[in-house]
C-alpha positions in Angstrom: 8.5 117.4 146.9 7.8 116.1 143.4 11.0 114.7 141.9 9.4 113.3 138.8 10.5 116.1 136.4 14.1 115.9 137.4 14.0 112.1 137.3 12.5 112.1 133.9 15.2 114.6 132.7 17.9 112.3 134.2 16.5 109.3 132.3 16.3 111.2 129.0 19.8 112.6 129.5 21.2 109.2 130.2 19.5 107.7 127.2 20.7 110.4 124.9 24.3 110.0 126.2 24.5 106.4 125.1 26.1 106.4 121.6 24.0 104.6 119.1 25.9 102.1 116.8 26.8 103.5 113.4 25.7 101.8 110.2 28.5 100.2 108.2 28.3 103.0 105.7 28.8 105.6 108.5 31.8 103.6 109.8 33.3 103.6 106.3 33.1 107.4 106.2 34.7 107.7 109.7 37.5 105.3 108.7 38.1 106.9 105.3 38.7 110.4 106.7 41.5 109.2 109.1 43.0 106.3 107.2 45.9 106.6 104.7 48.1 104.6 102.4 51.7 104.1 103.5 54.4 104.7 101.0 57.9 103.4 101.7 60.5 104.7 99.4 57.7 105.8 97.1 56.0 102.4 96.9 52.7 101.5 98.5 53.5 99.0 101.3 50.5 99.1 103.6 48.0 101.1 105.4 48.0 103.4 108.5 45.6 105.6 110.5 45.7 108.7 112.6 45.2 108.3 116.3 45.5 111.9 117.6 44.5 115.4 116.5 48.1 116.5 116.5 49.1 114.1 113.8 50.3 110.9 115.5 49.4 107.7 113.5 49.9 104.0 113.7 51.0 101.3 111.3 52.9 98.0 111.3 56.6 97.5 112.0 57.0 94.9 109.3 56.2 97.5 106.6 59.3 99.5 107.6 62.7 99.5 105.9 65.9 100.9 107.3 66.5 104.5 106.5 63.5 104.6 104.2 61.6 107.6 103.0 58.1 107.5 104.5 55.0 109.2 103.0 51.3 108.9 103.2 48.5 109.6 100.7 44.8 109.9 101.1 41.8 111.8 99.6 41.6 113.8 102.8 45.2 114.8 103.1 46.8 114.3 99.7 50.5 113.2 99.7 52.5 114.2 102.8 55.8 113.2 104.4 55.5 111.2 107.7 58.2 110.5 110.3 58.9 107.5 112.4 58.7 108.3 116.1 58.9 105.0 117.9 58.4 101.3 117.4 57.6 98.1 119.3 58.7 95.1 117.4 57.1 92.8 120.0 53.6 94.1 119.0 54.5 94.8 115.3 53.6 98.5 115.9 55.1 101.8 114.8 54.2 105.3 115.9 54.3 107.8 113.1 53.7 111.6 113.0 52.5 113.8 110.2 53.7 117.4 109.8 52.6 119.9 112.4 49.7 122.2 111.4 47.2 124.6 113.0 44.1 122.7 111.8 43.5 119.5 113.9 43.8 116.2 112.1 40.8 114.0 111.9 41.6 110.8 113.8 40.2 107.5 115.0 39.6 106.9 118.7 41.1 103.8 120.3 39.0 101.3 122.2 41.2 99.2 124.5 38.3 97.0 125.6 38.3 93.8 123.5 34.9 93.1 122.0 33.1 89.9 122.7 33.5 86.9 120.3 31.1 87.3 117.4 30.9 91.1 117.6 31.0 92.7 114.2 34.1 94.7 113.3 35.2 96.4 110.0 38.6 96.8 108.4 39.7 99.6 106.2 42.7 98.7 104.1 44.6 98.7 100.8 44.5 95.0 99.6 46.9 94.4 96.7 47.0 98.1 95.7 43.2 98.5 95.8 42.3 101.8 97.5 40.0 102.3 100.4 38.5 98.8 100.6 36.1 98.1 103.5 36.1 94.5 104.8 33.5 93.2 107.3 34.5 90.6 109.9 33.8 89.4 113.4 35.8 88.9 116.6 36.8 85.2 116.6 38.1 84.6 120.1 37.9 85.7 123.7 41.0 87.7 124.6 44.4 87.7 123.0 47.0 85.1 122.1 50.4 85.1 120.5 51.4 84.5 116.9 55.0 83.9 115.8 56.1 85.7 112.6 59.0 87.8 111.3 61.2 86.2 114.0 59.2 87.1 117.1 56.0 86.7 119.0 53.2 89.3 118.6 50.2 89.6 120.8 47.1 89.4 118.7 43.3 89.2 118.6 41.8 86.8 116.1 39.0 87.9 113.7 37.2 86.3 110.8 37.6 88.2 107.6 39.7 87.9 104.4 42.4 90.6 104.7 44.7 90.5 101.7 48.3 91.8 101.5 48.4 95.5 101.7 45.8 95.7 104.5 48.5 95.5 107.1 48.4 98.6 109.3 44.7 99.1 108.6 42.3 99.8 111.4 39.6 97.3 112.6 36.7 99.4 113.9 33.7 98.4 116.1 30.1 99.5 115.7 30.8 102.8 117.5 33.5 103.7 115.0 36.4 103.1 117.4 39.6 101.1 116.7 39.7 97.8 118.4 42.9 96.7 116.7 45.2 96.9 113.7 45.5 94.4 110.9 48.9 92.6 111.2 48.9 89.2 109.6 46.7 86.3 108.4 46.5 82.6 109.1 47.6 80.9 105.8 48.5 77.5 104.5 50.9 77.6 101.5 50.0 81.3 101.1 46.3 80.5 100.9 44.2 82.7 103.4 42.2 80.5 105.8 39.7 83.2 106.7 41.2 84.2 110.0 43.2 87.5 110.6 45.6 88.4 113.4 45.0 91.9 114.8 47.2 94.0 117.1 44.9 95.0 120.0 44.3 98.7 120.5 45.8 98.8 124.0 49.3 98.1 122.6 48.9 101.1 120.3 47.9 103.2 123.2 51.0 102.1 125.1 53.3 103.3 122.3 51.3 106.6 121.9 51.6 107.3 125.6 55.4 106.5 125.8 56.4 108.0 122.4 59.7 106.0 122.5 60.8 102.6 121.5 59.6 99.6 123.6 61.9 96.6 123.7 60.4 93.3 124.8 62.4 90.3 125.9 62.8 87.2 123.7 64.7 84.0 124.0 65.1 83.9 120.2 63.2 80.7 119.6 59.7 79.6 119.0 57.7 77.0 120.8 54.8 74.8 119.8 52.5 72.3 121.5 53.3 68.7 121.3 49.9 67.9 119.7 50.8 70.3 116.8 53.5 68.0 115.5 53.5 65.4 112.8 52.4 61.9 113.8 55.9 60.4 113.3 57.4 63.0 115.7 54.8 62.4 118.4 55.2 58.6 118.0 59.0 58.9 118.7 58.6 60.9 122.0 58.9 59.1 125.3 55.5 58.1 126.7 53.4 60.9 128.4 55.8 63.6 127.3 54.6 67.0 128.4 56.1 70.4 127.5 56.7 72.5 124.4 58.5 71.6 121.2 61.3 74.2 120.4 61.2 75.5 116.8 63.0 78.2 114.7 66.2 78.7 116.6 68.4 81.3 114.8 72.1 80.2 114.7 73.3 83.5 116.3 70.5 83.8 118.9 70.9 83.5 122.6 69.1 80.1 122.7 71.3 78.5 120.0 74.5 79.9 121.6 73.5 78.2 124.9 73.0 74.8 123.2 69.3 74.8 122.5 68.4 72.9 119.3 65.4 72.8 117.2 63.0 69.9 118.0 64.2 69.8 121.6 61.5 69.5 124.3 61.2 72.4 126.8 60.0 70.6 129.9 59.9 73.6 132.2 61.1 77.2 132.6 62.0 78.4 136.1 60.3 75.3 137.4 57.0 76.2 135.6 55.4 73.8 133.2 53.6 75.0 130.0 51.9 73.1 127.2 50.7 76.1 125.2 52.9 78.7 123.5 50.8 81.6 124.6 51.2 80.8 128.3 55.0 80.5 127.8 55.2 84.0 126.1 53.0 85.6 128.7 55.2 84.3 131.5 58.4 85.4 129.7 57.1 89.0 129.2 55.9 89.2 132.8 59.4 88.8 134.1 62.1 91.5 134.4 64.1 91.9 131.1 67.3 91.0 132.9 66.0 87.9 134.6 68.1 84.8 134.0 65.8 81.9 133.2 66.5 78.2 133.9 65.2 76.0 131.1 64.8 72.2 131.6 65.3 70.6 128.2 65.7 67.2 126.7 66.2 65.8 123.2 63.1 64.6 121.4 64.1 61.0 122.1 64.2 61.7 125.9 68.0 61.8 126.1 70.5 64.5 127.0 68.3 66.1 129.7 69.9 69.3 130.8 69.3 72.7 132.5 70.3 75.7 130.5 70.5 79.3 131.8 69.4 82.0 129.5 69.3 85.8 129.8 66.7 87.2 127.3 67.6 89.3 124.3 65.7 92.5 123.9 64.0 92.9 120.6 65.7 95.7 118.7 
């Protein structure tokens, strides 16, 4: 029996099923239809985008204000009220919802697979009150890491691209027009952009959309940094061959401070595990049960007052 016709059909069908990359102009159109400007108490505070046909949308937690009136505006939708459904401060993400309607909303599809370093991605945002600005960039690292800002760690993907204030909450899209992440922050020195943006990965947005309720991640209410990130005089004063993490930003009323942890102490180990990079420390902390009591081996920066401190994590509100 001759299977050539069916084989040929299979090849043609498979080829046709593979989505071709969009042009940047086509990606702009896709993003424009489902992206909006976020108004908080009537003021433009950032960007957001629709992620479902029934009106669920995503933006950044740091744009929110307590008991605020939330609205959106866009050429596609006009000006509409929007409600806060859930948040995850540990990923700087909020889930919002537009009013119910019979007509499905145009929305952006999420791509939870992180693109390869160097892949082109595109941001739609509202930089410094400029409407519907499209910014090209590229994935700048393999996988995610953690950045510490607004008092907690956020899991991010790094990208090249100049994303000014107001772009927070804007979608970064791949060549297929799918969202790979959401603009959250930038690497700056004295408020000067260094050309690297921090993006909340799409899979964290998917988690919030699926759960539709607040997610509270554990924190020890302190930041940590690598020894090699410190000033030369600090490194020179450490005991020889010191390994561990330097403790920074310890809020006075946090669980770490109340247990006796001080800024500039050295974290030698946690639960017997040794870390020299902050991302490894945060990954471990978030992999443990929220009620797990951790044992921290700590010493002063001069090598004195070595002690073990027990800490139960605080849950991010």
